[in-house]
LOFI-601290 format. One record per residue (C-alpha): residue in three letters; x, y, z. Coordinates in steps of 0.02 Angstrom, whole numbers, plus 50000, padded with zeros to 5 digits. Layout:
BEGIN
+-----+-------+-------+-------+
: res :     X :     Y :     Z :
+-----+-------+-------+-------+
: ala :     X :     Y :     Z :
...
+-----+-------+-------+-------+
END
This chain:
BEGIN
+-----+-------+-------+-------+
: res :     X :     Y :     Z :
+-----+-------+-------+-------+
: met : 55555 : 56005 : 53903 :
: asn : 55644 : 55838 : 53887 :
: ala : 55573 : 55819 : 53711 :
: leu : 55667 : 55977 : 53658 :
: leu : 55833 : 55893 : 53698 :
: tyr : 55794 : 55759 : 53569 :
: ile : 55691 : 55852 : 53439 :
: leu : 55775 : 56022 : 53423 :
: pro : 55947 : 55956 : 53365 :
: leu : 55864 : 55838 : 53242 :
: leu : 55752 : 55975 : 53174 :
: val : 55899 : 56094 : 53152 :
: ile : 55996 : 55959 : 53060 :
: ser : 55842 : 55921 : 52953 :
: ile : 55824 : 56105 : 52906 :
: ile : 56008 : 56117 : 52855 :
: val : 55996 : 55956 : 52753 :
: ser : 55836 : 56016 : 52668 :
: ile : 55928 : 56167 : 52595 :
: phe : 56037 : 56049 : 52494 :
: asn : 55917 : 55904 : 52468 :
: lys : 55733 : 55939 : 52499 :
: lys : 55677 : 55757 : 52486 :
: ala : 55806 : 55704 : 52616 :
: gly : 55746 : 55851 : 52722 :
: tyr : 55564 : 55795 : 52715 :
: ile : 55616 : 55618 : 52761 :
: leu : 55708 : 55687 : 52913 :
: phe : 55557 : 55795 : 52958 :
: ala : 55450 : 55637 : 52952 :
: ile : 55573 : 55547 : 53065 :
: ser : 55577 : 55695 : 53185 :
: ser : 55388 : 55699 : 53191 :
: ser : 55382 : 55511 : 53226 :
: ile : 55504 : 55530 : 53370 :
: leu : 55405 : 55677 : 53441 :
: leu : 55244 : 55576 : 53428 :
: ile : 55321 : 55430 : 53523 :
: ile : 55395 : 55545 : 53656 :
: ser : 55230 : 55638 : 53676 :
: ile : 55135 : 55476 : 53706 :
: tyr : 55269 : 55401 : 53818 :
: glu : 55293 : 55559 : 53923 :
: tyr : 55108 : 55601 : 53934 :
: asn : 55085 : 55719 : 54081 :
: gly : 54913 : 55795 : 54063 :
: val : 54790 : 55866 : 53939 :
: leu : 54916 : 55984 : 53857 :
: ser : 55013 : 55831 : 53795 :
: phe : 54873 : 55796 : 53672 :
: phe : 54922 : 55950 : 53572 :
: ser : 55096 : 55879 : 53544 :
: ile : 55020 : 55712 : 53491 :
: ile : 54903 : 55799 : 53369 :
: ser : 55038 : 55912 : 53297 :
: ala : 55165 : 55772 : 53276 :
: ser : 55035 : 55666 : 53186 :
: val : 54997 : 55808 : 53065 :
: trp : 55181 : 55843 : 53031 :
: leu : 55214 : 55659 : 52999 :
: leu : 55075 : 55648 : 52869 :
: thr : 55121 : 55811 : 52782 :
: ser : 55307 : 55771 : 52780 :
: ile : 55277 : 55603 : 52695 :
: phe : 55162 : 55685 : 52567 :
: ser : 55289 : 55824 : 52534 :
: ile : 55426 : 55703 : 52481 :
: asp : 55345 : 55686 : 52310 :
: tyr : 55247 : 55850 : 52309 :
: asp : 55368 : 55994 : 52332 :
: his : 55407 : 56074 : 52163 :
: tyr : 55436 : 56251 : 52227 :
: gly : 55625 : 56263 : 52226 :
: lys : 55745 : 56235 : 52369 :
: trp : 55675 : 56356 : 52499 :
: leu : 55502 : 56286 : 52535 :
: ser : 55572 : 56135 : 52628 :
: pro : 55681 : 56233 : 52753 :
: leu : 55539 : 56358 : 52779 :
: tyr : 55424 : 56211 : 52816 :
: gly : 55549 : 56146 : 52945 :
: leu : 55571 : 56316 : 53027 :
: thr : 55383 : 56333 : 53047 :
: ile : 55376 : 56164 : 53134 :
: leu : 55525 : 56214 : 53243 :
: gly : 55430 : 56369 : 53301 :
: met : 55277 : 56266 : 53348 :
: val : 55383 : 56142 : 53444 :
: leu : 55452 : 56288 : 53547 :
: val : 55274 : 56348 : 53580 :
: leu : 55218 : 56176 : 53637 :
: tyr : 55367 : 56144 : 53751 :
: ser : 55401 : 56319 : 53817 :
: asn : 55417 : 56338 : 54005 :
: asn : 55413 : 56529 : 54003 :
: tyr : 55331 : 56671 : 53908 :
: leu : 55491 : 56724 : 53818 :
: leu : 55517 : 56553 : 53739 :
: phe : 55332 : 56545 : 53695 :
: leu : 55341 : 56713 : 53604 :
: ala : 55502 : 56662 : 53516 :
: gly : 55417 : 56506 : 53451 :
: trp : 55263 : 56607 : 53402 :
: glu : 55367 : 56722 : 53292 :
: ile : 55476 : 56582 : 53222 :
: met : 55322 : 56489 : 53160 :
: thr : 55245 : 56648 : 53086 :
: ile : 55389 : 56726 : 52986 :
: pro : 55434 : 56571 : 52880 :
: ala : 55249 : 56546 : 52842 :
: tyr : 55243 : 56725 : 52778 :
: val : 55389 : 56690 : 52661 :
: ala : 55314 : 56525 : 52602 :
: ile : 55149 : 56610 : 52557 :
: gly : 55249 : 56740 : 52460 :
: leu : 55332 : 56602 : 52357 :
: thr : 55168 : 56557 : 52271 :
: ala : 55067 : 56719 : 52286 :
: lys : 55030 : 56809 : 52122 :
: asn : 55037 : 56977 : 52213 :
: asn : 55096 : 57046 : 52380 :
: arg : 54926 : 57048 : 52464 :
: pro : 54915 : 56869 : 52535 :
: pro : 55085 : 56867 : 52624 :
: phe : 55069 : 57047 : 52685 :
: val : 54893 : 57019 : 52751 :
: phe : 54951 : 56860 : 52838 :
: met : 55098 : 56951 : 52917 :
: ala : 54993 : 57100 : 52971 :
: phe : 54868 : 56992 : 53064 :
: gly : 55008 : 56882 : 53129 :
: glu : 55098 : 57031 : 53206 :
: leu : 54936 : 57102 : 53276 :
: ser : 54914 : 56933 : 53360 :
: thr : 55091 : 56941 : 53429 :
: ile : 55066 : 57118 : 53498 :
: leu : 54910 : 57068 : 53595 :
: ile : 54991 : 56909 : 53662 :
: leu : 55146 : 57006 : 53711 :
: thr : 55038 : 57135 : 53800 :
: gly : 54951 : 56999 : 53898 :
: phe : 55118 : 56921 : 53946 :
: val : 55190 : 57090 : 54000 :
: ile : 55044 : 57115 : 54119 :
: val : 55095 : 56954 : 54208 :
: lys : 55259 : 57040 : 54259 :
: thr : 55358 : 56879 : 54260 :
: thr : 55433 : 56767 : 54126 :
: ser : 55379 : 56602 : 54206 :
: phe : 55212 : 56515 : 54183 :
: ile : 55135 : 56538 : 54355 :
: tyr : 54957 : 56541 : 54422 :
: leu : 54876 : 56708 : 54384 :
: ser : 54775 : 56802 : 54513 :
: thr : 54702 : 56921 : 54384 :
: pro : 54610 : 56873 : 54223 :
: ile : 54676 : 57023 : 54123 :
: pro : 54825 : 56930 : 54044 :
: leu : 54707 : 56791 : 53989 :
: ile : 54580 : 56913 : 53917 :
: val : 54707 : 57016 : 53819 :
: ala : 54808 : 56867 : 53756 :
: thr : 54651 : 56771 : 53706 :
: phe : 54606 : 56903 : 53577 :
: gly : 54782 : 56881 : 53507 :
: phe : 54756 : 56694 : 53497 :
: ile : 54585 : 56705 : 53413 :
: ile : 54659 : 56816 : 53277 :
: lys : 54772 : 56669 : 53232 :
: met : 54617 : 56559 : 53230 :
: gly : 54527 : 56675 : 53107 :
: met : 54377 : 56709 : 53219 :
: met : 54246 : 56845 : 53206 :
: pro : 54260 : 56991 : 53176 :
: phe : 54425 : 56955 : 53086 :
: leu : 54331 : 56827 : 52980 :
: val : 54252 : 56971 : 52883 :
: ser : 54421 : 57020 : 52809 :
: glu : 54443 : 56841 : 52747 :
: trp : 54629 : 56854 : 52787 :
: leu : 54644 : 56672 : 52841 :
: pro : 54566 : 56597 : 52682 :
: ile : 54669 : 56716 : 52574 :
: ala : 54832 : 56664 : 52659 :
: his : 54796 : 56479 : 52681 :
: gly : 54722 : 56466 : 52508 :
: thr : 54876 : 56542 : 52426 :
: ala : 55009 : 56437 : 52514 :
: pro : 55073 : 56272 : 52442 :
: ser : 54960 : 56130 : 52499 :
: asn : 55083 : 56051 : 52621 :
: phe : 55101 : 56222 : 52701 :
: ser : 54913 : 56252 : 52695 :
: ala : 54893 : 56090 : 52792 :
: ile : 55008 : 56141 : 52935 :
: leu : 54939 : 56319 : 52935 :
: ser : 54759 : 56262 : 52956 :
: ala : 54789 : 56104 : 53056 :
: thr : 54926 : 56157 : 53178 :
: ile : 54964 : 56344 : 53174 :
: thr : 54782 : 56383 : 53215 :
: leu : 54793 : 56242 : 53344 :
: met : 54929 : 56341 : 53432 :
: gly : 54797 : 56474 : 53466 :
: val : 54686 : 56343 : 53549 :
: tyr : 54836 : 56281 : 53648 :
: gly : 54880 : 56459 : 53706 :
: ile : 54703 : 56496 : 53767 :
: leu : 54689 : 56330 : 53859 :
: arg : 54860 : 56346 : 53940 :
: met : 54824 : 56520 : 54007 :
: thr : 54648 : 56468 : 54061 :
: ile : 54721 : 56328 : 54167 :
: leu : 54838 : 56455 : 54251 :
: thr : 54702 : 56586 : 54283 :
: gln : 54616 : 56566 : 54451 :
: thr : 54469 : 56685 : 54428 :
: ile : 54382 : 56721 : 54262 :
: pro : 54234 : 56842 : 54252 :
: ile : 54085 : 56747 : 54180 :
: gly : 54051 : 56885 : 54053 :
: phe : 54215 : 56851 : 53961 :
: pro : 54181 : 56670 : 53911 :
: leu : 54002 : 56718 : 53866 :
: val : 54074 : 56844 : 53741 :
: leu : 54184 : 56706 : 53673 :
: val : 54032 : 56592 : 53656 :
: ala : 53951 : 56724 : 53545 :
: ile : 54110 : 56748 : 53442 :
: gly : 54133 : 56561 : 53421 :
: ser : 53954 : 56522 : 53373 :
: phe : 53945 : 56660 : 53241 :
: ser : 54114 : 56603 : 53174 :
: val : 54042 : 56428 : 53154 :
: phe : 53891 : 56491 : 53057 :
: phe : 53974 : 56621 : 52946 :
: gly : 54131 : 56516 : 52919 :
: ala : 54022 : 56376 : 52850 :
: leu : 53914 : 56497 : 52750 :
: tyr : 54062 : 56586 : 52669 :
: gly : 54141 : 56418 : 52632 :
: tyr : 53985 : 56353 : 52547 :
: val : 53978 : 56498 : 52424 :
: asn : 54166 : 56502 : 52393 :
: glu : 54236 : 56443 : 52226 :
: asn : 54418 : 56420 : 52276 :
: thr : 54461 : 56240 : 52321 :
: lys : 54577 : 56287 : 52464 :
: gly : 54465 : 56434 : 52512 :
: ile : 54322 : 56313 : 52547 :
: leu : 54435 : 56214 : 52664 :
: ala : 54504 : 56371 : 52746 :
: phe : 54329 : 56433 : 52789 :
: ser : 54294 : 56258 : 52856 :
: thr : 54444 : 56285 : 52971 :
: ile : 54362 : 56444 : 53038 :
: glu : 54200 : 56348 : 53066 :
: asn : 54290 : 56212 : 53164 :
: asn : 54394 : 56335 : 53264 :
: gly : 54233 : 56425 : 53311 :
: ala : 54164 : 56263 : 53383 :
: ile : 54326 : 56235 : 53480 :
: leu : 54316 : 56413 : 53548 :
: val : 54139 : 56380 : 53610 :
: ala : 54199 : 56222 : 53698 :
: leu : 54343 : 56320 : 53778 :
: ser : 54219 : 56451 : 53837 :
: leu : 54108 : 56318 : 53917 :
: tyr : 54263 : 56251 : 54005 :
: met : 54296 : 56425 : 54077 :
: val : 54116 : 56446 : 54136 :
: ala : 54110 : 56273 : 54216 :
: lys : 54278 : 56302 : 54299 :
: gln : 54217 : 56463 : 54380 :
: leu : 54050 : 56390 : 54433 :
: ser : 54137 : 56232 : 54500 :
: ile : 54028 : 56116 : 54395 :
: thr : 54159 : 55980 : 54390 :
: ser : 54072 : 55857 : 54275 :
: ile : 54036 : 55986 : 54139 :
: glu : 54211 : 56057 : 54161 :
: his : 54283 : 55885 : 54120 :
: ile : 54166 : 55857 : 53974 :
: ser : 54203 : 56030 : 53901 :
: leu : 54390 : 55997 : 53910 :
: ile : 54367 : 55829 : 53825 :
: thr : 54264 : 55913 : 53690 :
: val : 54409 : 56032 : 53654 :
: ile : 54529 : 55884 : 53637 :
: leu : 54412 : 55781 : 53527 :
: tyr : 54374 : 55930 : 53414 :
: ser : 54560 : 55970 : 53401 :
: phe : 54598 : 55792 : 53346 :
: ala : 54452 : 55791 : 53224 :
: his : 54493 : 55957 : 53144 :
: ser : 54682 : 55939 : 53132 :
: ile : 54689 : 55763 : 53061 :
: ala : 54544 : 55786 : 52939 :
: lys : 54599 : 55957 : 52879 :
: thr : 54773 : 55886 : 52846 :
: gly : 54705 : 55754 : 52728 :
: leu : 54586 : 55874 : 52642 :
: phe : 54718 : 56007 : 52610 :
: leu : 54838 : 55876 : 52545 :
: ser : 54703 : 55819 : 52424 :
: ala : 54682 : 55999 : 52366 :
: gly : 54867 : 55998 : 52321 :
: leu : 54831 : 55867 : 52188 :
: gln : 54723 : 55989 : 52089 :
: glu : 54792 : 56085 : 51941 :
: his : 54667 : 56228 : 51959 :
: gln : 54613 : 56322 : 52115 :
: ser : 54436 : 56343 : 52049 :
: ile : 54327 : 56199 : 52108 :
: thr : 54231 : 56208 : 51944 :
: tyr : 54386 : 56147 : 51851 :
: ser : 54440 : 56020 : 51980 :
: lys : 54478 : 55841 : 51930 :
: lys : 54431 : 55679 : 52011 :
: ile : 54567 : 55612 : 52127 :
: arg : 54583 : 55426 : 52099 :
: asn : 54616 : 55295 : 52232 :
: val : 54582 : 55408 : 52382 :
: ser : 54393 : 55425 : 52372 :
: ile : 54363 : 55321 : 52529 :
: gly : 54483 : 55429 : 52628 :
: leu : 54404 : 55590 : 52565 :
: val : 54229 : 55529 : 52608 :
: leu : 54284 : 55485 : 52786 :
: leu : 54372 : 55653 : 52806 :
: ala : 54225 : 55752 : 52739 :
: ser : 54099 : 55657 : 52845 :
: ser : 54205 : 55687 : 53000 :
: met : 54215 : 55874 : 52962 :
: ser : 54027 : 55870 : 52934 :
: gly : 54000 : 55810 : 53111 :
: leu : 53936 : 55638 : 53061 :
: leu : 53957 : 55484 : 53171 :
: pro : 54049 : 55371 : 53200 :
: asn : 54200 : 55477 : 53150 :
: ile : 54289 : 55578 : 53284 :
: gly : 54216 : 55739 : 53212 :
: gly : 54042 : 55670 : 53238 :
: val : 54079 : 55625 : 53419 :
: ala : 54151 : 55799 : 53451 :
: ser : 54002 : 55889 : 53370 :
: trp : 53877 : 55784 : 53466 :
: leu : 53968 : 55811 : 53630 :
: leu : 53977 : 56001 : 53604 :
: leu : 53789 : 56014 : 53572 :
: glu : 53754 : 55898 : 53719 :
: asn : 53866 : 56007 : 53828 :
: leu : 53772 : 56165 : 53781 :
: phe : 53604 : 56088 : 53822 :
: met : 53671 : 56017 : 53987 :
: phe : 53726 : 56193 : 54033 :
: ser : 53556 : 56266 : 53993 :
: tyr : 53473 : 56132 : 54100 :
: val : 53593 : 56142 : 54248 :
: leu : 53590 : 56333 : 54260 :
: his : 53403 : 56342 : 54231 :
: asp : 53409 : 56531 : 54218 :
: val : 53387 : 56671 : 54091 :
: ile : 53566 : 56638 : 54034 :
: ser : 53509 : 56465 : 53979 :
: ile : 53430 : 56549 : 53828 :
: leu : 53605 : 56597 : 53769 :
: phe : 53664 : 56416 : 53771 :
: ile : 53507 : 56354 : 53681 :
: ala : 53527 : 56490 : 53548 :
: thr : 53712 : 56447 : 53531 :
: gly : 53669 : 56264 : 53506 :
: ala : 53544 : 56311 : 53370 :
: ile : 53670 : 56423 : 53279 :
: ile : 53804 : 56288 : 53287 :
: ala : 53682 : 56157 : 53223 :
: met : 53641 : 56268 : 53074 :
: gly : 53826 : 56295 : 53045 :
: glu : 53856 : 56108 : 53048 :
: gly : 53720 : 56088 : 52917 :
: leu : 53806 : 56214 : 52804 :
: ala : 53973 : 56129 : 52838 :
: thr : 53899 : 55965 : 52779 :
: ala : 53840 : 56050 : 52620 :
: leu : 54008 : 56132 : 52582 :
: leu : 54104 : 55970 : 52610 :
: val : 53982 : 55868 : 52505 :
: arg : 54012 : 55997 : 52370 :
: tyr : 54200 : 55979 : 52390 :
: ile : 54207 : 55789 : 52376 :
: thr : 54080 : 55779 : 52235 :
: tyr : 54183 : 55898 : 52129 :
: thr : 54352 : 55822 : 52173 :
: ser : 54313 : 55638 : 52197 :
: ile : 54149 : 55585 : 52116 :
: phe : 54084 : 55676 : 51963 :
: gln : 54243 : 55713 : 51867 :
: asn : 54378 : 55596 : 51809 :
: thr : 54563 : 55589 : 51770 :
: arg : 54675 : 55446 : 51720 :
: glu : 54821 : 55512 : 51821 :
: gln : 54887 : 55381 : 51942 :
: leu : 54940 : 55446 : 52112 :
: ser : 55107 : 55395 : 52185 :
: lys : 55095 : 55298 : 52348 :
: ile : 55187 : 55435 : 52440 :
: lys : 55048 : 55557 : 52395 :
: lys : 54906 : 55434 : 52414 :
: tyr : 54940 : 55354 : 52583 :
: pro : 54940 : 55511 : 52694 :
: ile : 54766 : 55556 : 52628 :
: leu : 54699 : 55380 : 52651 :
: phe : 54780 : 55361 : 52823 :
: ser : 54707 : 55525 : 52886 :
: gly : 54534 : 55464 : 52834 :
: phe : 54551 : 55300 : 52926 :
: ile : 54628 : 55388 : 53077 :
: val : 54473 : 55497 : 53104 :
: leu : 54365 : 55341 : 53091 :
: ile : 54470 : 55239 : 53214 :
: leu : 54484 : 55384 : 53336 :
: gly : 54294 : 55400 : 53336 :
: phe : 54281 : 55225 : 53408 :
: thr : 54431 : 55229 : 53525 :
: leu : 54481 : 55402 : 53587 :
: pro : 54318 : 55445 : 53679 :
: tyr : 54334 : 55287 : 53784 :
: leu : 54517 : 55321 : 53822 :
: ile : 54492 : 55497 : 53891 :
: tyr : 54309 : 55509 : 53943 :
: pro : 54300 : 55503 : 54134 :
: tyr : 54120 : 55437 : 54147 :
: lys : 54119 : 55258 : 54083 :
: asn : 53967 : 55168 : 54014 :
: ser : 53935 : 54983 : 54031 :
: ala : 53900 : 54961 : 53845 :
: ile : 53991 : 55022 : 53691 :
: ile : 53883 : 55120 : 53570 :
: phe : 53958 : 55162 : 53401 :
: gly : 54057 : 55320 : 53430 :
: met : 53936 : 55385 : 53562 :
: leu : 53983 : 55416 : 53742 :
+-----+-------+-------+-------+
END
């Protein structure tokens, strides 16, 4: 909560300034994000702090990019700031009321921002409809708790009800079939698409994890259902993305694929917690954190690169000069390739599934083996869709347009960040140390 005392006043000032001068507003948003990042690292107090670190990193990159990108009038910048303000409230809430207030504050400005660029009313209305359905389920779960404070829960019902609200925000099955997330994220301006896919969906992960930590008893059947939902989301998210022609739509389906993998890791954490398998519980939790870093940072850079295209159709995309190295690193991380952080996270998730099947050594082991196979197929499709993305936008076609440094550096930095994190982050947070360093592997 101490971070709110520093960040909230600065964010409010930044939003006001952005109404009159959007470039000054984005500079202040970048400064606010930098301060939040420093505070989150300095005041680290457990696994939930990683979500503030991830979010602040994303906002810093997107704010810098936006200084020279925003050509949508004077309202996009304050809407951008309000969305970030809502997520800060979610991350630093100490009660359910503040959490819900932040959840709505981050949703409503995003709805308006999507409407600024939509050619018809469908994208913003669809986004708002699913956003409010998410809020209703989360509110229902919180009401069942019968208190406003975050306390340990003796019943799993609030977790179960609220989780379905959170996975709506993440675009999981069966909501994937409606394609609401790709429609909304693909229509928004690219700086907004980045924070929608990289951090607003991350708030769903944060909500599930926070309530899981508070819940003392979770019926095993519930996380097993989530395993099925997550694994099918991985496969079909990657499949839909591969056949999609919209540049941002490809990346939005990739978001669903990654969120599906994170949901599987969360489910394994729930199962291990209930069965008191401490080692796998730790590894599952670390997998969630690594995947969250990998997805959020890489998806930020990729969506920012999509903002440099004049056409939404990938067939008519142009080559983006001077950022090819960054795009290759980002795409390889999203493809689950080592030594990037995405490769470490993918490998650890599959390893975790097979460890579960071996430790349980029961009929249920078949479920984990099948889940691993489905996720592996999904990762293969994800590799294909991202290879398709970078070949169309960075290799085969050409343009003489020279990028400004303000637009170029956030994309390049995000690429190098996923590479550096692949070598460093696992060794900083993994509890079981090895005597030798192996490139990116634990």
